[in-house]
Structures are given as C-alpha cells and as structure tokens.
PyMOL Python script that loads the backbone (N, CA, C, O; Angstrom):
from pymol import cmd

cmd.read_pdbstr("""\
ATOM      1  N   MET A   1      31.152  13.610 -34.670  1.00  0.00           N
ATOM      2  CA  MET A   1      31.422  14.405 -35.089  1.00  0.00           C
ATOM      3  C   MET A   1      30.453  15.309 -34.467  1.00  0.00           C
ATOM      4  O   MET A   1      29.235  15.175 -34.585  1.00  0.00           O
ATOM      5  N   LEU A   2      30.986  16.158 -33.854  1.00  0.00           N
ATOM      6  CA  LEU A   2      30.041  17.860 -32.752  1.00  0.00           C
ATOM      7  C   LEU A   2      30.469  18.772 -33.806  1.00  0.00           C
ATOM      8  O   LEU A   2      31.573  18.798 -34.351  1.00  0.00           O
ATOM      9  N   SER A   3      29.655  19.372 -33.982  1.00  0.00           N
ATOM     10  CA  SER A   3      30.410  21.196 -34.205  1.00  0.00           C
ATOM     11  C   SER A   3      30.331  22.290 -33.069  1.00  0.00           C
ATOM     12  O   SER A   3      29.790  22.263 -31.963  1.00  0.00           O
ATOM     13  N   LEU A   4      30.785  22.897 -33.478  1.00  0.00           N
ATOM     14  CA  LEU A   4      30.149  23.472 -31.738  1.00  0.00           C
ATOM     15  C   LEU A   4      30.254  24.649 -32.548  1.00  0.00           C
ATOM     16  O   LEU A   4      31.345  24.502 -33.099  1.00  0.00           O
ATOM     17  N   ALA A   5      29.696  25.879 -33.001  1.00  0.00           N
ATOM     18  CA  ALA A   5      28.867  27.111 -33.737  1.00  0.00           C
ATOM     19  C   ALA A   5      29.354  28.190 -32.222  1.00  0.00           C
ATOM     20  O   ALA A   5      29.317  27.674 -31.105  1.00  0.00           O
ATOM     21  N   ILE A   6      29.744  29.536 -32.381  1.00  0.00           N
ATOM     22  CA  ILE A   6      29.342  29.939 -31.570  1.00  0.00           C
ATOM     23  C   ILE A   6      28.754  31.460 -31.643  1.00  0.00           C
ATOM     24  O   ILE A   6      29.564  32.041 -32.365  1.00  0.00           O
ATOM     25  N   ASP A   7      27.949  32.208 -31.332  1.00  0.00           N
ATOM     26  CA  ASP A   7      26.919  32.778 -31.719  1.00  0.00           C
ATOM     27  C   ASP A   7      27.414  33.664 -31.409  1.00  0.00           C
ATOM     28  O   ASP A   7      27.197  33.831 -30.208  1.00  0.00           O
ATOM     29  N   ARG A   8      28.288  34.759 -31.995  1.00  0.00           N
ATOM     30  CA  ARG A   8      28.543  35.892 -31.622  1.00  0.00           C
ATOM     31  C   ARG A   8      28.604  36.997 -30.846  1.00  0.00           C
ATOM     32  O   ARG A   8      29.511  37.302 -30.073  1.00  0.00           O
ATOM     33  N   ASP A   9      27.200  37.825 -31.175  1.00  0.00           N
ATOM     34  CA  ASP A   9      26.221  38.252 -31.236  1.00  0.00           C
ATOM     35  C   ASP A   9      25.743  38.659 -30.109  1.00  0.00           C
ATOM     36  O   ASP A   9      25.834  39.579 -29.296  1.00  0.00           O
ATOM     37  N   GLN A  10      24.758  36.879 -30.483  1.00  0.00           N
ATOM     38  CA  GLN A  10      23.860  36.722 -28.104  1.00  0.00           C
ATOM     39  C   GLN A  10      24.914  36.829 -27.455  1.00  0.00           C
ATOM     40  O   GLN A  10      24.852  37.323 -26.329  1.00  0.00           O
ATOM     41  N   ALA A  11      26.112  36.413 -27.968  1.00  0.00           N
ATOM     42  CA  ALA A  11      28.050  35.645 -26.821  1.00  0.00           C
ATOM     43  C   ALA A  11      28.006  37.661 -25.993  1.00  0.00           C
ATOM     44  O   ALA A  11      27.889  38.033 -24.825  1.00  0.00           O
ATOM     45  N   ALA A  12      28.137  38.316 -27.085  1.00  0.00           N
ATOM     46  CA  ALA A  12      27.908  39.768 -26.975  1.00  0.00           C
ATOM     47  C   ALA A  12      27.515  40.773 -26.144  1.00  0.00           C
ATOM     48  O   ALA A  12      27.980  41.649 -25.415  1.00  0.00           O
ATOM     49  N   ARG A  13      25.494  39.877 -26.895  1.00  0.00           N
ATOM     50  CA  ARG A  13      25.054  40.631 -25.732  1.00  0.00           C
ATOM     51  C   ARG A  13      24.196  40.226 -23.949  1.00  0.00           C
ATOM     52  O   ARG A  13      23.209  40.469 -23.253  1.00  0.00           O
ATOM     53  N   PHE A  14      25.398  39.514 -24.001  1.00  0.00           N
ATOM     54  CA  PHE A  14      25.822  39.029 -22.205  1.00  0.00           C
ATOM     55  C   PHE A  14      27.049  39.544 -21.523  1.00  0.00           C
ATOM     56  O   PHE A  14      27.402  39.693 -20.353  1.00  0.00           O
ATOM     57  N   GLY A  15      27.697  39.816 -23.013  1.00  0.00           N
ATOM     58  CA  GLY A  15      29.373  40.316 -22.032  1.00  0.00           C
ATOM     59  C   GLY A  15      29.834  38.910 -22.158  1.00  0.00           C
ATOM     60  O   GLY A  15      30.294  38.364 -21.155  1.00  0.00           O
ATOM     61  N   ILE A  16      29.781  38.448 -22.962  1.00  0.00           N
ATOM     62  CA  ILE A  16      30.698  35.995 -23.522  1.00  0.00           C
ATOM     63  C   ILE A  16      30.958  37.127 -23.691  1.00  0.00           C
ATOM     64  O   ILE A  16      30.192  38.087 -23.599  1.00  0.00           O
ATOM     65  N   GLN A  17      33.104  37.109 -24.200  1.00  0.00           N
ATOM     66  CA  GLN A  17      34.211  36.713 -24.629  1.00  0.00           C
ATOM     67  C   GLN A  17      34.358  35.576 -25.169  1.00  0.00           C
ATOM     68  O   GLN A  17      34.816  34.688 -24.449  1.00  0.00           O
ATOM     69  N   PRO A  18      33.984  35.217 -26.741  1.00  0.00           N
ATOM     70  CA  PRO A  18      34.781  33.888 -27.505  1.00  0.00           C
ATOM     71  C   PRO A  18      35.509  33.372 -25.909  1.00  0.00           C
ATOM     72  O   PRO A  18      35.091  32.632 -25.019  1.00  0.00           O
ATOM     73  N   SER A  19      36.846  34.208 -26.092  1.00  0.00           N
ATOM     74  CA  SER A  19      38.185  33.299 -25.268  1.00  0.00           C
ATOM     75  C   SER A  19      37.240  32.756 -24.535  1.00  0.00           C
ATOM     76  O   SER A  19      36.757  31.670 -24.857  1.00  0.00           O
ATOM     77  N   LEU A  20      36.768  33.544 -23.253  1.00  0.00           N
ATOM     78  CA  LEU A  20      35.841  32.902 -21.765  1.00  0.00           C
ATOM     79  C   LEU A  20      34.679  31.793 -22.646  1.00  0.00           C
ATOM     80  O   LEU A  20      34.459  30.822 -21.923  1.00  0.00           O
ATOM     81  N   ILE A  21      34.353  31.754 -23.214  1.00  0.00           N
ATOM     82  CA  ILE A  21      34.000  30.329 -24.014  1.00  0.00           C
ATOM     83  C   ILE A  21      35.149  28.743 -24.597  1.00  0.00           C
ATOM     84  O   ILE A  21      35.094  27.523 -24.751  1.00  0.00           O
ATOM     85  N   ASP A  22      35.990  29.807 -24.711  1.00  0.00           N
ATOM     86  CA  ASP A  22      37.261  28.472 -25.138  1.00  0.00           C
ATOM     87  C   ASP A  22      37.770  28.059 -23.713  1.00  0.00           C
ATOM     88  O   ASP A  22      38.035  26.924 -23.317  1.00  0.00           O
ATOM     89  N   GLN A  23      37.819  28.865 -23.255  1.00  0.00           N
ATOM     90  CA  GLN A  23      38.244  28.593 -22.210  1.00  0.00           C
ATOM     91  C   GLN A  23      37.852  27.775 -20.429  1.00  0.00           C
ATOM     92  O   GLN A  23      38.434  27.126 -19.561  1.00  0.00           O
ATOM     93  N   THR A  24      36.276  28.461 -20.760  1.00  0.00           N
ATOM     94  CA  THR A  24      35.703  26.632 -19.453  1.00  0.00           C
ATOM     95  C   THR A  24      35.535  25.965 -20.248  1.00  0.00           C
ATOM     96  O   THR A  24      35.314  24.902 -19.668  1.00  0.00           O
ATOM     97  N   LEU A  25      35.416  25.645 -22.158  1.00  0.00           N
ATOM     98  CA  LEU A  25      35.883  24.617 -22.349  1.00  0.00           C
ATOM     99  C   LEU A  25      36.939  23.881 -22.315  1.00  0.00           C
ATOM    100  O   LEU A  25      37.103  22.717 -21.949  1.00  0.00           O
ATOM    101  N   ASP A  26      37.656  24.675 -22.736  1.00  0.00           N
ATOM    102  CA  ASP A  26      38.629  24.023 -22.083  1.00  0.00           C
ATOM    103  C   ASP A  26      39.472  23.252 -20.537  1.00  0.00           C
ATOM    104  O   ASP A  26      40.370  22.461 -20.248  1.00  0.00           O
ATOM    105  N   ASP A  27      38.144  24.390 -19.717  1.00  0.00           N
ATOM    106  CA  ASP A  27      38.844  23.583 -18.473  1.00  0.00           C
ATOM    107  C   ASP A  27      37.751  22.526 -18.245  1.00  0.00           C
ATOM    108  O   ASP A  27      38.002  21.845 -17.251  1.00  0.00           O
ATOM    109  N   ALA A  28      36.338  22.110 -19.022  1.00  0.00           N
ATOM    110  CA  ALA A  28      36.297  20.944 -18.635  1.00  0.00           C
ATOM    111  C   ALA A  28      36.369  20.081 -19.657  1.00  0.00           C
ATOM    112  O   ALA A  28      35.522  19.188 -19.669  1.00  0.00           O
ATOM    113  N   PHE A  29      37.242  20.122 -20.604  1.00  0.00           N
ATOM    114  CA  PHE A  29      37.888  18.774 -21.745  1.00  0.00           C
ATOM    115  C   PHE A  29      38.891  18.687 -21.706  1.00  0.00           C
ATOM    116  O   PHE A  29      39.562  17.841 -22.296  1.00  0.00           O
ATOM    117  N   GLY A  30      39.253  19.489 -21.039  1.00  0.00           N
ATOM    118  CA  GLY A  30      41.152  19.638 -20.718  1.00  0.00           C
ATOM    119  C   GLY A  30      41.958  18.761 -19.438  1.00  0.00           C
ATOM    120  O   GLY A  30      41.194  17.978 -18.873  1.00  0.00           O
ATOM    121  N   GLN A  31      42.653  18.766 -19.174  1.00  0.00           N
ATOM    122  CA  GLN A  31      42.908  19.120 -17.616  1.00  0.00           C
ATOM    123  C   GLN A  31      44.106  20.801 -17.121  1.00  0.00           C
ATOM    124  O   GLN A  31      45.165  21.244 -17.566  1.00  0.00           O
ATOM    125  N   ARG A  32      43.465  21.082 -16.386  1.00  0.00           N
ATOM    126  CA  ARG A  32      43.708  22.127 -15.811  1.00  0.00           C
ATOM    127  C   ARG A  32      44.889  22.293 -14.705  1.00  0.00           C
ATOM    128  O   ARG A  32      45.688  21.427 -15.059  1.00  0.00           O
ATOM    129  N   GLN A  33      45.195  22.650 -14.064  1.00  0.00           N
ATOM    130  CA  GLN A  33      45.945  22.031 -12.661  1.00  0.00           C
ATOM    131  C   GLN A  33      45.756  24.047 -12.333  1.00  0.00           C
ATOM    132  O   GLN A  33      46.041  25.157 -12.783  1.00  0.00           O
ATOM    133  N   VAL A  34      44.947  23.191 -11.031  1.00  0.00           N
ATOM    134  CA  VAL A  34      44.528  24.845 -10.721  1.00  0.00           C
ATOM    135  C   VAL A  34      45.218  25.148  -8.969  1.00  0.00           C
ATOM    136  O   VAL A  34      44.816  26.124  -8.335  1.00  0.00           O
ATOM    137  N   THR A  35      46.057  24.367  -8.490  1.00  0.00           N
ATOM    138  CA  THR A  35      46.783  24.164  -7.108  1.00  0.00           C
ATOM    139  C   THR A  35      46.907  23.077  -7.120  1.00  0.00           C
ATOM    140  O   THR A  35      46.476  22.139  -7.792  1.00  0.00           O
ATOM    141  N   GLN A  36      48.225  23.358  -5.458  1.00  0.00           N
ATOM    142  CA  GLN A  36      48.838  22.085  -5.016  1.00  0.00           C
ATOM    143  C   GLN A  36      49.507  22.359  -3.797  1.00  0.00           C
ATOM    144  O   GLN A  36      50.470  23.066  -3.500  1.00  0.00           O
ATOM    145  N   TYR A  37      48.599  21.471  -3.051  1.00  0.00           N
ATOM    146  CA  TYR A  37      48.791  21.301  -1.815  1.00  0.00           C
ATOM    147  C   TYR A  37      50.084  20.902  -1.301  1.00  0.00           C
ATOM    148  O   TYR A  37      50.782  20.035  -1.827  1.00  0.00           O
ATOM    149  N   PHE A  38      50.441  21.671  -0.079  1.00  0.00           N
ATOM    150  CA  PHE A  38      51.872  20.198   0.291  1.00  0.00           C
ATOM    151  C   PHE A  38      51.796  19.689   1.405  1.00  0.00           C
ATOM    152  O   PHE A  38      50.624  20.042   1.544  1.00  0.00           O
ATOM    153  N   THR A  39      52.000  19.183   2.304  1.00  0.00           N
ATOM    154  CA  THR A  39      52.273  18.486   3.654  1.00  0.00           C
ATOM    155  C   THR A  39      53.831  18.411   3.258  1.00  0.00           C
ATOM    156  O   THR A  39      54.488  18.553   2.227  1.00  0.00           O
ATOM    157  N   GLN A  40      54.145  18.041   4.949  1.00  0.00           N
ATOM    158  CA  GLN A  40      55.410  17.939   5.790  1.00  0.00           C
ATOM    159  C   GLN A  40      55.869  17.026   4.655  1.00  0.00           C
ATOM    160  O   GLN A  40      56.725  17.561   3.951  1.00  0.00           O
ATOM    161  N   LEU A  41      55.412  15.379   4.175  1.00  0.00           N
ATOM    162  CA  LEU A  41      56.582  14.168   3.338  1.00  0.00           C
ATOM    163  C   LEU A  41      55.565  14.089   2.093  1.00  0.00           C
ATOM    164  O   LEU A  41      55.110  12.946   2.087  1.00  0.00           O
ATOM    165  N   ASN A  42      54.986  14.901   0.957  1.00  0.00           N
ATOM    166  CA  ASN A  42      54.113  14.789  -0.212  1.00  0.00           C
ATOM    167  C   ASN A  42      52.969  15.988  -0.902  1.00  0.00           C
ATOM    168  O   ASN A  42      51.994  16.343  -0.241  1.00  0.00           O
ATOM    169  N   SER A  43      53.194  16.446  -2.070  1.00  0.00           N
ATOM    170  CA  SER A  43      52.669  17.583  -2.419  1.00  0.00           C
ATOM    171  C   SER A  43      51.767  16.415  -3.137  1.00  0.00           C
ATOM    172  O   SER A  43      51.795  15.189  -3.244  1.00  0.00           O
ATOM    173  N   TYR A  44      51.032  17.401  -3.521  1.00  0.00           N
ATOM    174  CA  TYR A  44      49.062  17.502  -4.357  1.00  0.00           C
ATOM    175  C   TYR A  44      49.051  18.052  -6.018  1.00  0.00           C
ATOM    176  O   TYR A  44      49.395  19.169  -6.408  1.00  0.00           O
ATOM    177  N   HIS A  45      48.813  17.512  -6.410  1.00  0.00           N
ATOM    178  CA  HIS A  45      48.485  18.587  -7.381  1.00  0.00           C
ATOM    179  C   HIS A  45      46.721  18.415  -7.219  1.00  0.00           C
ATOM    180  O   HIS A  45      46.358  17.252  -7.042  1.00  0.00           O
ATOM    181  N   VAL A  46      45.766  19.330  -7.260  1.00  0.00           N
ATOM    182  CA  VAL A  46      44.677  19.486  -7.540  1.00  0.00           C
ATOM    183  C   VAL A  46      43.502  19.751  -9.660  1.00  0.00           C
ATOM    184  O   VAL A  46      43.019  20.729 -10.231  1.00  0.00           O
ATOM    185  N   ILE A  47      43.575  18.614  -9.915  1.00  0.00           N
ATOM    186  CA  ILE A  47      43.191  19.408 -11.279  1.00  0.00           C
ATOM    187  C   ILE A  47      41.850  18.922 -11.670  1.00  0.00           C
ATOM    188  O   ILE A  47      41.191  17.911 -11.425  1.00  0.00           O
ATOM    189  N   LEU A  48      41.602  20.476 -12.671  1.00  0.00           N
ATOM    190  CA  LEU A  48      39.854  21.041 -12.917  1.00  0.00           C
ATOM    191  C   LEU A  48      39.783  20.414 -13.762  1.00  0.00           C
ATOM    192  O   LEU A  48      40.777  20.275 -14.475  1.00  0.00           O
ATOM    193  N   GLU A  49      38.219  19.558 -14.152  1.00  0.00           N
ATOM    194  CA  GLU A  49      37.691  18.761 -15.306  1.00  0.00           C
ATOM    195  C   GLU A  49      36.594  18.029 -14.961  1.00  0.00           C
ATOM    196  O   GLU A  49      36.318  17.673 -13.815  1.00  0.00           O
ATOM    197  N   ILE A  50      35.729  17.718 -16.328  1.00  0.00           N
ATOM    198  CA  ILE A  50      34.301  17.553 -16.218  1.00  0.00           C
ATOM    199  C   ILE A  50      34.724  15.302 -15.362  1.00  0.00           C
ATOM    200  O   ILE A  50      35.804  14.771 -15.621  1.00  0.00           O
ATOM    201  N   THR A  51      34.157  14.910 -14.911  1.00  0.00           N
ATOM    202  CA  THR A  51      34.094  13.081 -14.949  1.00  0.00           C
ATOM    203  C   THR A  51      34.711  12.766 -16.728  1.00  0.00           C
ATOM    204  O   THR A  51      34.474  13.417 -17.746  1.00  0.00           O
ATOM    205  N   PRO A  52      35.651  11.378 -16.518  1.00  0.00           N
ATOM    206  CA  PRO A  52      35.568  11.696 -17.954  1.00  0.00           C
ATOM    207  C   PRO A  52      34.801  10.882 -18.066  1.00  0.00           C
ATOM    208  O   PRO A  52      35.147  10.279 -19.082  1.00  0.00           O
ATOM    209  N   ALA A  53      33.997  10.461 -17.706  1.00  0.00           N
ATOM    210  CA  ALA A  53      32.378   9.819 -18.089  1.00  0.00           C
ATOM    211  C   ALA A  53      31.523  10.418 -19.224  1.00  0.00           C
ATOM    212  O   ALA A  53      30.801   9.962 -20.111  1.00  0.00           O
ATOM    213  N   LEU A  54      31.995  11.872 -18.728  1.00  0.00           N
ATOM    214  CA  LEU A  54      31.670  12.913 -19.006  1.00  0.00           C
ATOM    215  C   LEU A  54      32.237  13.480 -20.575  1.00  0.00           C
ATOM    216  O   LEU A  54      31.550  13.935 -21.490  1.00  0.00           O
ATOM    217  N   GLN A  55      32.678  13.420 -20.561  1.00  0.00           N
ATOM    218  CA  GLN A  55      33.942  13.661 -21.581  1.00  0.00           C
ATOM    219  C   GLN A  55      33.327  13.710 -22.446  1.00  0.00           C
ATOM    220  O   GLN A  55      33.122  14.832 -22.909  1.00  0.00           O
ATOM    221  N   THR A  56      32.492  12.093 -23.354  1.00  0.00           N
ATOM    222  CA  THR A  56      32.732  11.946 -24.977  1.00  0.00           C
ATOM    223  C   THR A  56      31.137  11.405 -24.434  1.00  0.00           C
ATOM    224  O   THR A  56      30.762  10.235 -24.514  1.00  0.00           O
ATOM    225  N   ASP A  57      30.626  12.119 -24.083  1.00  0.00           N
ATOM    226  CA  ASP A  57      28.663  12.409 -24.550  1.00  0.00           C
ATOM    227  C   ASP A  57      28.672  14.180 -24.544  1.00  0.00           C
ATOM    228  O   ASP A  57      29.072  15.094 -23.822  1.00  0.00           O
ATOM    229  N   PRO A  58      27.811  13.950 -26.106  1.00  0.00           N
ATOM    230  CA  PRO A  58      27.944  14.896 -27.035  1.00  0.00           C
ATOM    231  C   PRO A  58      27.364  16.297 -25.457  1.00  0.00           C
ATOM    232  O   PRO A  58      27.877  17.332 -25.032  1.00  0.00           O
ATOM    233  N   GLN A  59      26.032  15.461 -25.076  1.00  0.00           N
ATOM    234  CA  GLN A  59      25.231  15.610 -24.382  1.00  0.00           C
ATOM    235  C   GLN A  59      25.797  16.710 -23.471  1.00  0.00           C
ATOM    236  O   GLN A  59      25.228  17.776 -23.711  1.00  0.00           O
ATOM    237  N   THR A  60      26.975  16.838 -22.247  1.00  0.00           N
ATOM    238  CA  THR A  60      27.533  16.983 -21.714  1.00  0.00           C
ATOM    239  C   THR A  60      27.020  18.791 -21.756  1.00  0.00           C
ATOM    240  O   THR A  60      26.380  19.438 -20.927  1.00  0.00           O
ATOM    241  N   LEU A  61      27.774  19.306 -23.428  1.00  0.00           N
ATOM    242  CA  LEU A  61      27.661  20.551 -23.642  1.00  0.00           C
ATOM    243  C   LEU A  61      26.663  21.104 -23.682  1.00  0.00           C
ATOM    244  O   LEU A  61      26.804  22.228 -24.165  1.00  0.00           O
ATOM    245  N   SER A  62      25.532  20.839 -23.367  1.00  0.00           N
ATOM    246  CA  SER A  62      24.695  21.290 -22.793  1.00  0.00           C
ATOM    247  C   SER A  62      24.380  21.598 -21.236  1.00  0.00           C
ATOM    248  O   SER A  62      23.659  22.568 -21.002  1.00  0.00           O
ATOM    249  N   LYS A  63      24.887  20.813 -20.134  1.00  0.00           N
ATOM    250  CA  LYS A  63      25.328  20.939 -19.123  1.00  0.00           C
ATOM    251  C   LYS A  63      26.466  22.379 -18.872  1.00  0.00           C
ATOM    252  O   LYS A  63      26.511  22.759 -17.702  1.00  0.00           O
ATOM    253  N   ILE A  64      27.124  22.963 -19.625  1.00  0.00           N
ATOM    254  CA  ILE A  64      27.607  23.866 -19.006  1.00  0.00           C
ATOM    255  C   ILE A  64      26.876  25.254 -19.276  1.00  0.00           C
ATOM    256  O   ILE A  64      26.174  25.722 -20.172  1.00  0.00           O
ATOM    257  N   TYR A  65      27.394  25.680 -18.048  1.00  0.00           N
ATOM    258  CA  TYR A  65      26.486  27.802 -18.445  1.00  0.00           C
ATOM    259  C   TYR A  65      28.115  28.207 -17.960  1.00  0.00           C
ATOM    260  O   TYR A  65      29.147  27.673 -17.552  1.00  0.00           O
ATOM    261  N   ILE A  66      27.511  29.622 -18.340  1.00  0.00           N
ATOM    262  CA  ILE A  66      28.564  31.019 -17.967  1.00  0.00           C
ATOM    263  C   ILE A  66      27.914  31.737 -17.510  1.00  0.00           C
ATOM    264  O   ILE A  66      26.720  31.826 -17.794  1.00  0.00           O
ATOM    265  N   LYS A  67      28.447  32.387 -16.754  1.00  0.00           N
ATOM    266  CA  LYS A  67      27.377  33.739 -16.112  1.00  0.00           C
ATOM    267  C   LYS A  67      28.082  34.296 -16.809  1.00  0.00           C
ATOM    268  O   LYS A  67      29.253  34.072 -17.115  1.00  0.00           O
ATOM    269  N   SER A  68      27.181  35.299 -17.190  1.00  0.00           N
ATOM    270  CA  SER A  68      26.726  36.669 -18.243  1.00  0.00           C
ATOM    271  C   SER A  68      27.272  37.535 -17.398  1.00  0.00           C
ATOM    272  O   SER A  68      26.748  37.495 -16.284  1.00  0.00           O
ATOM    273  N   LEU A  69      28.890  38.980 -17.628  1.00  0.00           N
ATOM    274  CA  LEU A  69      29.179  39.887 -16.889  1.00  0.00           C
ATOM    275  C   LEU A  69      28.207  40.685 -17.018  1.00  0.00           C
ATOM    276  O   LEU A  69      28.169  41.423 -16.033  1.00  0.00           O
ATOM    277  N   THR A  70      27.484  40.883 -17.671  1.00  0.00           N
ATOM    278  CA  THR A  70      26.616  41.843 -18.246  1.00  0.00           C
ATOM    279  C   THR A  70      25.177  41.931 -17.430  1.00  0.00           C
ATOM    280  O   THR A  70      24.634  43.012 -17.202  1.00  0.00           O
ATOM    281  N   THR A  71      24.692  40.801 -17.065  1.00  0.00           N
ATOM    282  CA  THR A  71      23.137  40.277 -16.529  1.00  0.00           C
ATOM    283  C   THR A  71      23.068  39.845 -14.861  1.00  0.00           C
ATOM    284  O   THR A  71      22.322  40.241 -13.966  1.00  0.00           O
ATOM    285  N   GLY A  72      24.252  38.797 -14.866  1.00  0.00           N
ATOM    286  CA  GLY A  72      24.863  37.327 -13.904  1.00  0.00           C
ATOM    287  C   GLY A  72      23.536  36.950 -13.497  1.00  0.00           C
ATOM    288  O   GLY A  72      22.939  37.005 -12.422  1.00  0.00           O
ATOM    289  N   ARG A  73      23.269  36.592 -14.536  1.00  0.00           N
ATOM    290  CA  ARG A  73      22.466  35.269 -15.226  1.00  0.00           C
ATOM    291  C   ARG A  73      23.433  34.717 -15.960  1.00  0.00           C
ATOM    292  O   ARG A  73      24.178  35.378 -16.682  1.00  0.00           O
ATOM    293  N   TRP A  74      23.493  33.332 -15.810  1.00  0.00           N
ATOM    294  CA  TRP A  74      23.161  31.869 -15.684  1.00  0.00           C
ATOM    295  C   TRP A  74      22.966  31.187 -17.654  1.00  0.00           C
ATOM    296  O   TRP A  74      21.931  30.639 -18.031  1.00  0.00           O
ATOM    297  N   SER A  75      24.062  31.392 -18.483  1.00  0.00           N
ATOM    298  CA  SER A  75      23.872  31.074 -20.029  1.00  0.00           C
ATOM    299  C   SER A  75      24.285  29.692 -20.862  1.00  0.00           C
ATOM    300  O   SER A  75      25.244  29.995 -21.573  1.00  0.00           O
ATOM    301  N   ARG A  76      24.019  28.630 -21.004  1.00  0.00           N
ATOM    302  CA  ARG A  76      24.556  27.841 -21.860  1.00  0.00           C
ATOM    303  C   ARG A  76      23.881  27.195 -22.837  1.00  0.00           C
ATOM    304  O   ARG A  76      22.667  27.151 -23.035  1.00  0.00           O
ATOM    305  N   SER A  77      25.237  26.438 -23.738  1.00  0.00           N
ATOM    306  CA  SER A  77      25.737  25.860 -24.178  1.00  0.00           C
ATOM    307  C   SER A  77      24.440  25.685 -25.343  1.00  0.00           C
ATOM    308  O   SER A  77      23.329  25.263 -25.023  1.00  0.00           O
ATOM    309  N   ARG A  78      24.864  26.146 -26.913  1.00  0.00           N
ATOM    310  CA  ARG A  78      24.074  24.457 -27.065  1.00  0.00           C
ATOM    311  C   ARG A  78      24.563  23.873 -28.249  1.00  0.00           C
ATOM    312  O   ARG A  78      24.456  24.684 -29.168  1.00  0.00           O
ATOM    313  N   ALA A  79      25.044  22.824 -28.605  1.00  0.00           N
ATOM    314  CA  ALA A  79      25.833  21.796 -29.777  1.00  0.00           C
ATOM    315  C   ALA A  79      25.198  21.281 -30.706  1.00  0.00           C
ATOM    316  O   ALA A  79      24.148  20.739 -30.363  1.00  0.00           O
ATOM    317  N   SER A  80      25.424  21.256 -31.644  1.00  0.00           N
ATOM    318  CA  SER A  80      24.283  21.083 -33.293  1.00  0.00           C
ATOM    319  C   SER A  80      25.904  20.063 -33.970  1.00  0.00           C
ATOM    320  O   SER A  80      25.904  19.588 -35.106  1.00  0.00           O
TER     321      SER A  80
END
""", "prot")
cmd.dss("prot")
cmd.show_as("cartoon", "prot")
cmd.util.cbc("prot")
cmd.orient("prot")
C-alpha cells in the first residue's frame, strides 16, 4: 500500500494548490484524452498517461515534478 501526504504549507510556499497535485497525479496514473486528430478516413484519440509499466512502481512518484508558479522552479513529490 502506498500513502501520499501533501504538505500543504510547503506546496503553498511554491504556489502549488492541492488541486494541481491531484490533477498531475490523475494525468500520470489515469488516462486523459488530450486531443483528437482527424484524417480523411479515420480519427485518432491522443491519450496522456505515463508508461503502463511505471504505473505499478511506487518509485514513479519520485519522478513526477510540478513547476512552481511563484519561483518557476520544479518541485517533486515525496512518497512514503
């Protein structure tokens, strides 16, 4: 079992809202259609997700970064 705790004070110092963290994790571990391409014969859905092999590895969380809105620097998650 994996537990993820958001340090809301630390996130706030970087201008990162919990909803942005939630959205980022959903983008990585869920499947979100980001666009659709059309040709004369077909249409293609573009799905955003991380590589399925990484979705079951808890260490993947340490590779996900969110850009700070206040400093412009990248912050990464810490899983426990």
